[in-house]
Structures are given as structure tokens and as C-alpha cells.
C-alpha atoms as an extended CHARMM CRD file, in Angstrom:
* protein
*
       233  EXT
         1         1  MET       CA            -20.9050000000       -4.0120000000       15.9390000000  PROA      1               0.0000000000
         2         2  LYS       CA            -20.8680000000       -7.3450000000       16.5680000000  PROA      2               0.0000000000
         3         3  GLN       CA            -17.3860000000       -8.8330000000       15.1990000000  PROA      3               0.0000000000
         4         4  CYS       CA            -16.7970000000      -12.4690000000       13.6890000000  PROA      4               0.0000000000
         5         5  LYS       CA            -13.9100000000      -14.3750000000       12.3180000000  PROA      5               0.0000000000
         6         6  LEU       CA            -13.9170000000      -16.2590000000        8.9470000000  PROA      6               0.0000000000
         7         7  HSD       CA            -11.7810000000      -18.7140000000        7.5530000000  PROA      7               0.0000000000
         8         8  GLY       CA            -11.6150000000      -20.9410000000        4.7590000000  PROA      8               0.0000000000
         9         9  PHE       CA            -13.8010000000      -20.1480000000        1.3380000000  PROA      9               0.0000000000
        10        10  PRO       CA            -15.8320000000      -17.7610000000        3.4030000000  PROA      10              0.0000000000
        11        11  SER       CA            -12.3020000000      -16.0150000000        4.0790000000  PROA      11              0.0000000000
        12        12  LEU       CA            -11.1570000000      -15.9600000000        0.5250000000  PROA      12              0.0000000000
        13        13  LEU       CA            -15.0480000000      -14.5440000000       -0.5790000000  PROA      13              0.0000000000
        14        14  LEU       CA            -14.2680000000      -11.5410000000        1.9300000000  PROA      14              0.0000000000
        15        15  LEU       CA            -10.7200000000      -11.0660000000        0.2920000000  PROA      15              0.0000000000
        16        16  VAL       CA            -12.0170000000      -11.0940000000       -3.2690000000  PROA      16              0.0000000000
        17        17  ALA       CA            -14.9580000000       -8.8190000000       -2.2640000000  PROA      17              0.0000000000
        18        18  ALA       CA            -13.0610000000       -6.1460000000       -0.0480000000  PROA      18              0.0000000000
        19        19  TYR       CA            -10.5140000000       -5.8340000000       -2.9340000000  PROA      19              0.0000000000
        20        20  MET       CA            -13.0950000000       -5.3810000000       -5.7970000000  PROA      20              0.0000000000
        21        21  VAL       CA            -14.7990000000       -2.6650000000       -3.5500000000  PROA      21              0.0000000000
        22        22  THR       CA            -11.3660000000       -1.0370000000       -2.3860000000  PROA      22              0.0000000000
        23        23  TRP       CA             -9.8640000000       -0.9420000000       -5.2950000000  PROA      23              0.0000000000
        24        24  ALA       CA            -13.0600000000       -0.5870000000       -7.4080000000  PROA      24              0.0000000000
        25        25  ASP       CA            -10.6670000000        2.0900000000       -9.8720000000  PROA      25              0.0000000000
        26        26  LEU       CA             -8.3700000000       -0.6200000000      -11.0280000000  PROA      26              0.0000000000
        27        27  PHE       CA            -11.5940000000       -1.9110000000      -13.2200000000  PROA      27              0.0000000000
        28        28  VAL       CA            -13.8080000000        1.0140000000      -13.4850000000  PROA      28              0.0000000000
        29        29  PRO       CA            -12.6540000000        4.6500000000      -14.4060000000  PROA      29              0.0000000000
        30        30  LEU       CA            -13.7260000000        6.6480000000      -11.1860000000  PROA      30              0.0000000000
        31        31  ASN       CA            -11.4920000000        9.9610000000      -11.4000000000  PROA      31              0.0000000000
        32        32  PRO       CA            -12.9330000000       12.2190000000      -14.3270000000  PROA      32              0.0000000000
        33        33  PHE       CA             -9.7370000000       14.4910000000      -14.2080000000  PROA      33              0.0000000000
        34        34  SER       CA             -6.5180000000       14.1390000000      -16.4870000000  PROA      34              0.0000000000
        35        35  ALA       CA             -3.9350000000       11.9110000000      -14.9500000000  PROA      35              0.0000000000
        36        36  PHE       CA             -1.9990000000       13.8310000000      -12.6390000000  PROA      36              0.0000000000
        37        37  SER       CA             -3.4510000000       17.2840000000      -12.4760000000  PROA      37              0.0000000000
        38        38  SER       CA             -3.9730000000       18.9060000000       -9.3140000000  PROA      38              0.0000000000
        39        39  GLN       CA             -7.6050000000       17.8470000000       -9.5910000000  PROA      39              0.0000000000
        40        40  TRP       CA             -6.9980000000       14.2200000000      -10.1080000000  PROA      40              0.0000000000
        41        41  LEU       CA             -4.2760000000       14.2970000000       -7.0510000000  PROA      41              0.0000000000
        42        42  LEU       CA             -7.1390000000       15.6750000000       -4.7060000000  PROA      42              0.0000000000
        43        43  VAL       CA             -9.6390000000       13.3800000000       -6.0600000000  PROA      43              0.0000000000
        44        44  SER       CA             -6.8770000000       10.2770000000       -5.4400000000  PROA      44              0.0000000000
        45        45  ILE       CA             -6.1620000000       11.6530000000       -1.7260000000  PROA      45              0.0000000000
        46        46  GLY       CA             -9.8740000000       11.4790000000       -1.1440000000  PROA      46              0.0000000000
        47        47  LYS       CA            -10.0710000000        7.9190000000       -2.7580000000  PROA      47              0.0000000000
        48        48  ASN       CA             -6.8720000000        6.5090000000       -0.6000000000  PROA      48              0.0000000000
        49        49  SER       CA             -8.6630000000        7.9500000000        2.5920000000  PROA      49              0.0000000000
        50        50  LEU       CA            -11.4900000000        6.2970000000        2.0750000000  PROA      50              0.0000000000
        51        51  ARG       CA             -9.7260000000        3.1430000000        1.6220000000  PROA      51              0.0000000000
        52        52  ILE       CA             -8.0300000000        3.4230000000        4.4890000000  PROA      52              0.0000000000
        53        53  LEU       CA            -11.4220000000        3.7370000000        6.5030000000  PROA      53              0.0000000000
        54        54  MET       CA            -12.5780000000        0.9970000000        4.7310000000  PROA      54              0.0000000000
        55        55  ILE       CA             -9.9730000000       -1.5010000000        5.5250000000  PROA      55              0.0000000000
        56        56  LEU       CA            -10.0860000000       -0.1980000000        9.1710000000  PROA      56              0.0000000000
        57        57  VAL       CA            -13.4380000000       -0.7550000000        9.5850000000  PROA      57              0.0000000000
        58        58  LEU       CA            -13.3810000000       -4.5640000000        7.8230000000  PROA      58              0.0000000000
        59        59  GLY       CA            -10.7180000000       -5.2140000000       10.1000000000  PROA      59              0.0000000000
        60        60  HSD       CA            -12.2050000000       -4.5030000000       13.1980000000  PROA      60              0.0000000000
        61        61  TYR       CA            -15.8480000000       -6.3470000000       12.1440000000  PROA      61              0.0000000000
        62        62  PHE       CA            -13.9220000000       -9.5050000000       10.7090000000  PROA      62              0.0000000000
        63        63  SER       CA            -11.2480000000       -9.5490000000       13.8350000000  PROA      63              0.0000000000
        64        64  PHE       CA             -8.3630000000       -9.1950000000       11.8100000000  PROA      64              0.0000000000
        65        65  SER       CA             -5.1840000000       -9.0140000000       14.4270000000  PROA      65              0.0000000000
        66        66  SER       CA             -2.6720000000       -7.2540000000       11.7610000000  PROA      66              0.0000000000
        67        67  VAL       CA             -5.6040000000       -4.3950000000       11.1960000000  PROA      67              0.0000000000
        68        68  PRO       CA             -5.9030000000       -1.6300000000       14.2090000000  PROA      68              0.0000000000
        69        69  SER       CA             -9.2570000000       -1.2350000000       15.0470000000  PROA      69              0.0000000000
        70        70  TYR       CA            -10.3230000000        1.9100000000       17.1990000000  PROA      70              0.0000000000
        71        71  ARG       CA            -10.5920000000       -0.4680000000       20.5390000000  PROA      71              0.0000000000
        72        72  SER       CA             -7.1940000000       -1.0130000000       20.0840000000  PROA      72              0.0000000000
        73        73  LEU       CA             -6.5270000000        2.5980000000       19.4220000000  PROA      73              0.0000000000
        74        74  PHE       CA             -8.8760000000        3.8700000000       22.3540000000  PROA      74              0.0000000000
        75        75  PRO       CA             -9.1000000000        0.5670000000       24.9560000000  PROA      75              0.0000000000
        76        76  LYS       CA            -11.7900000000        0.9950000000       27.6250000000  PROA      76              0.0000000000
        77        77  ASP       CA             -9.4560000000       -0.8480000000       29.9310000000  PROA      77              0.0000000000
        78        78  PRO       CA             -6.4070000000        1.3940000000       30.7810000000  PROA      78              0.0000000000
        79        79  GLY       CA             -4.2560000000       -1.5370000000       31.3100000000  PROA      79              0.0000000000
        80        80  ALA       CA             -5.1270000000       -2.8940000000       28.0930000000  PROA      80              0.0000000000
        81        81  GLN       CA             -2.4450000000       -3.1080000000       25.1060000000  PROA      81              0.0000000000
        82        82  ARG       CA             -3.0040000000       -0.1090000000       22.7450000000  PROA      82              0.0000000000
        83        83  SER       CA             -2.1060000000        0.2340000000       19.0120000000  PROA      83              0.0000000000
        84        84  ARG       CA              0.1080000000        3.5630000000       18.4570000000  PROA      84              0.0000000000
        85        85  LEU       CA             -2.0650000000        5.9610000000       16.1000000000  PROA      85              0.0000000000
        86        86  PHE       CA              1.0300000000        8.0840000000       15.6500000000  PROA      86              0.0000000000
        87        87  PRO       CA              4.6150000000        6.9500000000       14.2540000000  PROA      87              0.0000000000
        88        88  GLU       CA              7.5680000000        7.4340000000       16.6080000000  PROA      88              0.0000000000
        89        89  ALA       CA             11.3370000000        8.3700000000       16.3050000000  PROA      89              0.0000000000
        90        90  LYS       CA             12.2030000000        4.6350000000       15.4480000000  PROA      90              0.0000000000
        91        91  ASP       CA              9.3350000000        4.2770000000       12.8600000000  PROA      91              0.0000000000
        92        92  MET       CA             10.7950000000        7.1900000000       10.8460000000  PROA      92              0.0000000000
        93        93  LEU       CA             14.1880000000        5.9080000000       11.0990000000  PROA      93              0.0000000000
        94        94  ASP       CA             12.9830000000        2.4590000000        9.9310000000  PROA      94              0.0000000000
        95        95  GLY       CA             11.1280000000        4.0650000000        7.1950000000  PROA      95              0.0000000000
        96        96  LEU       CA             14.1390000000        5.4420000000        5.9580000000  PROA      96              0.0000000000
        97        97  ILE       CA             15.8500000000        2.3140000000        5.8620000000  PROA      97              0.0000000000
        98        98  ILE       CA             12.6900000000        0.5250000000        4.1680000000  PROA      98              0.0000000000
        99        99  ALA       CA             12.7100000000        3.5410000000        1.5820000000  PROA      99              0.0000000000
       100       100  GLY       CA             16.0500000000        2.7970000000        0.7430000000  PROA      100             0.0000000000
       101       101  VAL       CA             15.8400000000       -0.7680000000        0.4730000000  PROA      101             0.0000000000
       102       102  ALA       CA             13.2960000000       -0.2500000000       -2.2930000000  PROA      102             0.0000000000
       103       103  PHE       CA             15.3820000000        2.2230000000       -4.0730000000  PROA      103             0.0000000000
       104       104  GLY       CA             18.0350000000       -0.4510000000       -3.8010000000  PROA      104             0.0000000000
       105       105  LEU       CA             15.5950000000       -3.1080000000       -5.4910000000  PROA      105             0.0000000000
       106       106  VAL       CA             14.2670000000       -0.6290000000       -8.0710000000  PROA      106             0.0000000000
       107       107  LEU       CA             17.9080000000        0.1490000000       -9.3870000000  PROA      107             0.0000000000
       108       108  LEU       CA             18.5330000000       -3.5890000000       -9.8410000000  PROA      108             0.0000000000
       109       109  SER       CA             15.2470000000       -4.1600000000      -10.9750000000  PROA      109             0.0000000000
       110       110  SER       CA             15.8740000000       -1.3620000000      -13.7430000000  PROA      110             0.0000000000
       111       111  LEU       CA             18.7120000000       -3.2000000000      -15.0730000000  PROA      111             0.0000000000
       112       112  ILE       CA             16.7010000000       -6.4480000000      -15.6670000000  PROA      112             0.0000000000
       113       113  MET       CA             13.9620000000       -3.7430000000      -17.5740000000  PROA      113             0.0000000000
       114       114  MET       CA             16.5670000000       -2.3660000000      -19.5710000000  PROA      114             0.0000000000
       115       115  LEU       CA             17.5260000000       -5.7780000000      -20.9130000000  PROA      115             0.0000000000
       116       116  PHE       CA             14.1320000000       -6.7800000000      -21.8390000000  PROA      116             0.0000000000
       117       117  HSD       CA             13.4410000000       -3.3400000000      -22.9360000000  PROA      117             0.0000000000
       118       118  PHE       CA             10.3880000000       -2.6000000000      -20.3380000000  PROA      118             0.0000000000
       119       119  THR       CA              8.7360000000        0.6880000000      -20.2390000000  PROA      119             0.0000000000
       120       120  ASN       CA              6.4290000000        2.1360000000      -17.5760000000  PROA      120             0.0000000000
       121       121  PRO       CA              3.6680000000        3.8320000000      -18.8810000000  PROA      121             0.0000000000
       122       122  LEU       CA              2.8970000000        5.4450000000      -16.0050000000  PROA      122             0.0000000000
       123       123  MET       CA              6.4770000000        7.2470000000      -15.3340000000  PROA      123             0.0000000000
       124       124  LEU       CA              6.1430000000        8.4720000000      -19.0470000000  PROA      124             0.0000000000
       125       125  GLU       CA              2.7750000000        9.9360000000      -17.9370000000  PROA      125             0.0000000000
       126       126  MET       CA              4.1470000000       11.7070000000      -15.3550000000  PROA      126             0.0000000000
       127       127  SER       CA              7.1500000000       12.9870000000      -16.8970000000  PROA      127             0.0000000000
       128       128  GLY       CA              7.5490000000       16.5860000000      -17.8510000000  PROA      128             0.0000000000
       129       129  LYS       CA              4.7480000000       17.7280000000      -15.1630000000  PROA      129             0.0000000000
       130       130  ARG       CA              5.3360000000       21.0740000000      -13.4360000000  PROA      130             0.0000000000
       131       131  VAL       CA              6.0130000000       20.5550000000       -9.8540000000  PROA      131             0.0000000000
       132       132  THR       CA              4.0780000000       23.8410000000       -8.2110000000  PROA      132             0.0000000000
       133       133  PRO       CA              4.2640000000       23.9350000000       -4.4070000000  PROA      133             0.0000000000
       134       134  GLN       CA              0.5040000000       23.1040000000       -4.2060000000  PROA      134             0.0000000000
       135       135  VAL       CA              1.4100000000       20.0450000000       -6.4540000000  PROA      135             0.0000000000
       136       136  PHE       CA              4.4080000000       19.0270000000       -4.2020000000  PROA      136             0.0000000000
       137       137  LEU       CA              1.8680000000       19.2390000000       -1.0310000000  PROA      137             0.0000000000
       138       138  GLU       CA             -0.4800000000       17.3310000000       -2.9230000000  PROA      138             0.0000000000
       139       139  LEU       CA              2.1830000000       14.5130000000       -4.1200000000  PROA      139             0.0000000000
       140       140  ALA       CA              3.0130000000       14.5810000000       -0.2720000000  PROA      140             0.0000000000
       141       141  CYS       CA             -0.2530000000       13.9860000000        0.7630000000  PROA      141             0.0000000000
       142       142  LEU       CA             -1.2450000000       11.6230000000       -1.8180000000  PROA      142             0.0000000000
       143       143  SER       CA              1.9570000000        9.3110000000       -0.8530000000  PROA      143             0.0000000000
       144       144  PHE       CA              1.1170000000        9.4940000000        2.6800000000  PROA      144             0.0000000000
       145       145  THR       CA             -2.4550000000        7.9410000000        2.0690000000  PROA      145             0.0000000000
       146       146  VAL       CA             -1.0340000000        5.5140000000       -0.7870000000  PROA      146             0.0000000000
       147       147  GLY       CA              1.2900000000        4.1850000000        1.7460000000  PROA      147             0.0000000000
       148       148  TYR       CA             -1.0100000000        3.7410000000        4.5120000000  PROA      148             0.0000000000
       149       149  SER       CA             -3.9630000000        2.3100000000        2.3410000000  PROA      149             0.0000000000
       150       150  GLU       CA             -1.6470000000       -0.2390000000        0.2830000000  PROA      150             0.0000000000
       151       151  GLU       CA              0.1720000000       -1.1570000000        3.5590000000  PROA      151             0.0000000000
       152       152  LEU       CA             -3.1670000000       -1.7700000000        5.4680000000  PROA      152             0.0000000000
       153       153  PHE       CA             -4.5200000000       -3.6900000000        2.4700000000  PROA      153             0.0000000000
       154       154  PHE       CA             -1.8470000000       -6.0810000000        1.0370000000  PROA      154             0.0000000000
       155       155  ARG       CA              0.0770000000       -6.5580000000        4.0620000000  PROA      155             0.0000000000
       156       156  CYS       CA             -2.2250000000       -6.7760000000        6.6800000000  PROA      156             0.0000000000
       157       157  PHE       CA             -5.8710000000       -7.6040000000        5.3530000000  PROA      157             0.0000000000
       158       158  ALA       CA             -4.6320000000       -9.4360000000        1.9640000000  PROA      158             0.0000000000
       159       159  GLU       CA             -2.0180000000      -11.6540000000        3.7890000000  PROA      159             0.0000000000
       160       160  GLU       CA             -3.7920000000      -12.1560000000        6.8200000000  PROA      160             0.0000000000
       161       161  SER       CA             -6.6760000000      -13.4830000000        4.7730000000  PROA      161             0.0000000000
       162       162  PHE       CA             -4.4980000000      -15.6680000000        2.8990000000  PROA      162             0.0000000000
       163       163  ARG       CA             -3.6030000000      -16.9000000000        6.2570000000  PROA      163             0.0000000000
       164       164  ASN       CA             -7.2020000000      -17.6520000000        6.9890000000  PROA      164             0.0000000000
       165       165  ILE       CA             -7.7470000000      -19.7030000000        3.8210000000  PROA      165             0.0000000000
       166       166  GLY       CA             -5.1860000000      -21.8790000000        4.8540000000  PROA      166             0.0000000000
       167       167  LEU       CA             -1.6870000000      -20.8280000000        3.2300000000  PROA      167             0.0000000000
       168       168  PRO       CA              1.7590000000      -20.8670000000        5.3710000000  PROA      168             0.0000000000
       169       169  PRO       CA              2.9570000000      -17.6030000000        6.6810000000  PROA      169             0.0000000000
       170       170  TYR       CA              5.7040000000      -17.6180000000        3.4810000000  PROA      170             0.0000000000
       171       171  TRP       CA              3.0020000000      -18.2620000000        0.8040000000  PROA      171             0.0000000000
       172       172  ALA       CA              0.5370000000      -16.1740000000        2.2550000000  PROA      172             0.0000000000
       173       173  MET       CA              3.2240000000      -13.2590000000        1.9440000000  PROA      173             0.0000000000
       174       174  GLY       CA              4.0170000000      -14.3460000000       -1.8090000000  PROA      174             0.0000000000
       175       175  ALA       CA              0.3720000000      -14.4240000000       -2.7390000000  PROA      175             0.0000000000
       176       176  GLY       CA             -0.0840000000      -11.1110000000       -1.2160000000  PROA      176             0.0000000000
       177       177  ALA       CA              2.8910000000       -9.6160000000       -2.9530000000  PROA      177             0.0000000000
       178       178  LEU       CA              2.1180000000      -11.4350000000       -6.3450000000  PROA      178             0.0000000000
       179       179  LEU       CA             -1.6300000000       -9.6010000000       -5.7950000000  PROA      179             0.0000000000
       180       180  PHE       CA              0.2130000000       -6.1920000000       -5.0380000000  PROA      180             0.0000000000
       181       181  GLY       CA              2.1140000000       -6.8480000000       -8.2880000000  PROA      181             0.0000000000
       182       182  LEU       CA             -0.7810000000       -7.3930000000      -10.2870000000  PROA      182             0.0000000000
       183       183  SER       CA             -2.8170000000       -4.3360000000       -8.9620000000  PROA      183             0.0000000000
       184       184  HSD       CA             -0.0890000000       -2.2090000000      -10.4710000000  PROA      184             0.0000000000
       185       185  GLY       CA             -1.0360000000       -3.3050000000      -14.1110000000  PROA      185             0.0000000000
       186       186  ALA       CA             -1.1020000000        0.4250000000      -14.9840000000  PROA      186             0.0000000000
       187       187  GLN       CA              2.6600000000        0.3550000000      -14.9780000000  PROA      187             0.0000000000
       188       188  GLY       CA              3.0850000000       -1.9960000000      -17.7360000000  PROA      188             0.0000000000
       189       189  LEU       CA              4.6820000000       -5.9230000000      -17.0250000000  PROA      189             0.0000000000
       190       190  GLY       CA              7.9920000000       -4.2230000000      -15.8880000000  PROA      190             0.0000000000
       191       191  GLY       CA              6.0560000000       -1.9240000000      -13.3450000000  PROA      191             0.0000000000
       192       192  MET       CA              4.1540000000       -5.0440000000      -12.0610000000  PROA      192             0.0000000000
       193       193  PHE       CA              7.3250000000       -7.1130000000      -11.7270000000  PROA      193             0.0000000000
       194       194  VAL       CA              8.9340000000       -4.2450000000       -9.6440000000  PROA      194             0.0000000000
       195       195  ALA       CA              5.8110000000       -3.8380000000       -7.4290000000  PROA      195             0.0000000000
       196       196  ALA       CA              5.6350000000       -7.5940000000       -6.7730000000  PROA      196             0.0000000000
       197       197  LEU       CA              9.1680000000       -7.3630000000       -5.5400000000  PROA      197             0.0000000000
       198       198  LEU       CA              8.8200000000       -4.4460000000       -3.2210000000  PROA      198             0.0000000000
       199       199  GLY       CA              5.5340000000       -6.2510000000       -1.9010000000  PROA      199             0.0000000000
       200       200  LEU       CA              7.6360000000       -8.9010000000       -0.9550000000  PROA      200             0.0000000000
       201       201  ALA       CA             10.3030000000       -6.9390000000        0.5980000000  PROA      201             0.0000000000
       202       202  PHE       CA              7.7480000000       -4.8780000000        2.7170000000  PROA      202             0.0000000000
       203       203  SER       CA              6.1790000000       -8.4850000000        3.9370000000  PROA      203             0.0000000000
       204       204  LEU       CA              9.4450000000       -9.2070000000        4.7700000000  PROA      204             0.0000000000
       205       205  PHE       CA             10.4940000000       -5.9880000000        6.8260000000  PROA      205             0.0000000000
       206       206  ARG       CA              6.7570000000       -6.7700000000        8.4140000000  PROA      206             0.0000000000
       207       207  LYS       CA              7.8110000000      -10.3760000000        9.5570000000  PROA      207             0.0000000000
       208       208  ASN       CA             10.9690000000       -9.1510000000       11.1110000000  PROA      208             0.0000000000
       209       209  GLY       CA              9.1720000000       -6.6240000000       13.2460000000  PROA      209             0.0000000000
       210       210  LYS       CA              8.6430000000       -3.4030000000       11.5940000000  PROA      210             0.0000000000
       211       211  SER       CA              5.6900000000       -1.4360000000       12.1650000000  PROA      211             0.0000000000
       212       212  LEU       CA              2.7600000000       -0.8070000000       10.2010000000  PROA      212             0.0000000000
       213       213  HSD       CA              3.8910000000        3.0170000000       10.4140000000  PROA      213             0.0000000000
       214       214  ALA       CA              7.4830000000        2.2230000000        9.4540000000  PROA      214             0.0000000000
       215       215  LEU       CA              6.2820000000        0.3500000000        6.2470000000  PROA      215             0.0000000000
       216       216  ALA       CA              3.6020000000        3.0370000000        5.3490000000  PROA      216             0.0000000000
       217       217  LEU       CA              6.1960000000        6.0970000000        5.7200000000  PROA      217             0.0000000000
       218       218  GLY       CA              8.7990000000        3.8870000000        4.0610000000  PROA      218             0.0000000000
       219       219  HSD       CA              6.2990000000        3.0120000000        1.0690000000  PROA      219             0.0000000000
       220       220  ALA       CA              4.9880000000        6.8870000000        0.8470000000  PROA      220             0.0000000000
       221       221  LEU       CA              8.6800000000        8.1240000000        1.3290000000  PROA      221             0.0000000000
       222       222  TYR       CA              9.7630000000        5.7180000000       -1.9080000000  PROA      222             0.0000000000
       223       223  ASP       CA              6.3820000000        6.7140000000       -3.9520000000  PROA      223             0.0000000000
       224       224  PHE       CA              6.9020000000       10.6380000000       -3.3390000000  PROA      224             0.0000000000
       225       225  ILE       CA             10.6100000000       10.6800000000       -4.3010000000  PROA      225             0.0000000000
       226       226  THR       CA              9.6980000000        8.5680000000       -7.3810000000  PROA      226             0.0000000000
       227       227  MET       CA              6.9000000000       10.6640000000       -8.6660000000  PROA      227             0.0000000000
       228       228  LEU       CA              8.8610000000       14.1180000000       -7.7590000000  PROA      228             0.0000000000
       229       229  ALA       CA             11.7340000000       12.4130000000       -9.9700000000  PROA      229             0.0000000000
       230       230  ALA       CA              9.1730000000       11.4150000000      -12.8610000000  PROA      230             0.0000000000
       231       231  PHE       CA              7.8190000000       14.8370000000      -12.9960000000  PROA      231             0.0000000000
       232       232  ASN       CA             11.3260000000       16.4730000000      -13.7380000000  PROA      232             0.0000000000
       233       233  LEU       CA             12.3860000000       14.0160000000      -16.1190000000  PROA      233             0.0000000000
């Protein structure tokens, strides 16, 4: 597969097209089951797995340095620098720190949301759902796939696309965080604000040297605990 690199307006078109395809279910309902049922969770896991594959393929074909390609995972040259396929102990420790910071930001944001009487419709929809062992495992798998798919797209693919358009690094981070926030429209205005804030925090961690594995695991842990808590409200 021949690789190419886009800059300027073509890069913007690629980002828009990739976003519309990868996150198509934001615009067109693609899950026929009731929200947060076991069937719904399984379909969501499948969709996020496909997203990961699509982002990896696009990142490889369009030479995105921030998106791992199969060549960087399995280089032919034994002396070439290899991307890590699996997380290491440091990634897991960093993931715990990232999740902790995410919870701190959410607690602080909750005070602002209470002042403005914001509610999160998605959290209300999760409330009172029964957590069986099967659902517990499905929530864990969903969180894992969400962590990797969203970090690959928003922190890697989208941010690099914004830089390719010509935005300075911090502006690209802000644009990626804003896109991340807007993509959580199902959570209402308050949910979008929190998501944008978390997206910016994840970007800052990325800029300060945290690995993709650390970000994805921290993101996944945050989502998993949040959903478990919401199910039991």
C-alpha cells in the first residue's frame, strides 16, 4: 500500500471524512438495541474495535507519525525502532495517574454543573441498570475499546491533522479537545464541557511524554468506574 502525506486543505478534508465515517453513529443510529442492554454493549464493543482498525489503516496510509502502523509494530529491519504492541508496567501506573486527574477534574466540573443546573442525560439513562457478571465484563471491554479508539482518533489522528492544516501545537490540542467535547453531545451541554476539559488534559499528558497506552488505559479506567457508578445510582 503506497503511503502519502497530506497538508493544508486536503488534510482538513481527510479529517472531516474520517470523522464522519469513524463516528457515523453520532449522526445515524447504528445500534438497534436499547441503550446499555447486553446486546447494545456488545455491538458498541464491535463498533469501537472497527474504529481502532480504521484509524490504524488511515494513519498508516497517510503517514501519521502519531498513529502506530503495522510496520512500526513489526519492522522488517531488526534495528528499527519498534512501537510497543502491549502496555508495560509504567503505562499502567501512568494510566492510574491519568484516571485520577480525570476524576479530579470531573469532581471540580460537577460543582460548576450544579451551579448552572446542568444534567447528563446519558448518566440518567444508565442509572438503575443491573450489573451482572456478564455486564461487568462487557463494560470492561467497552471501556477498553473506547479508551483506545478515542485516544487514537482525537489525541493522535485529529491533533496531527490540525497540525497538518497549519495550526500551532497548542491550538491543535485545543481544536482536538473541542472536537472531542462536541462529539459527546448526547451527554448534554454539561457533558460536552466536561469531555472537552478531559480531552485537553489528556492532550497535555500526551505532550508531556505519556504513551498512547497510558492515555488509553487511564481513559478506559475512568470510563469503566464512571459507568459502574452510574449503573448503581
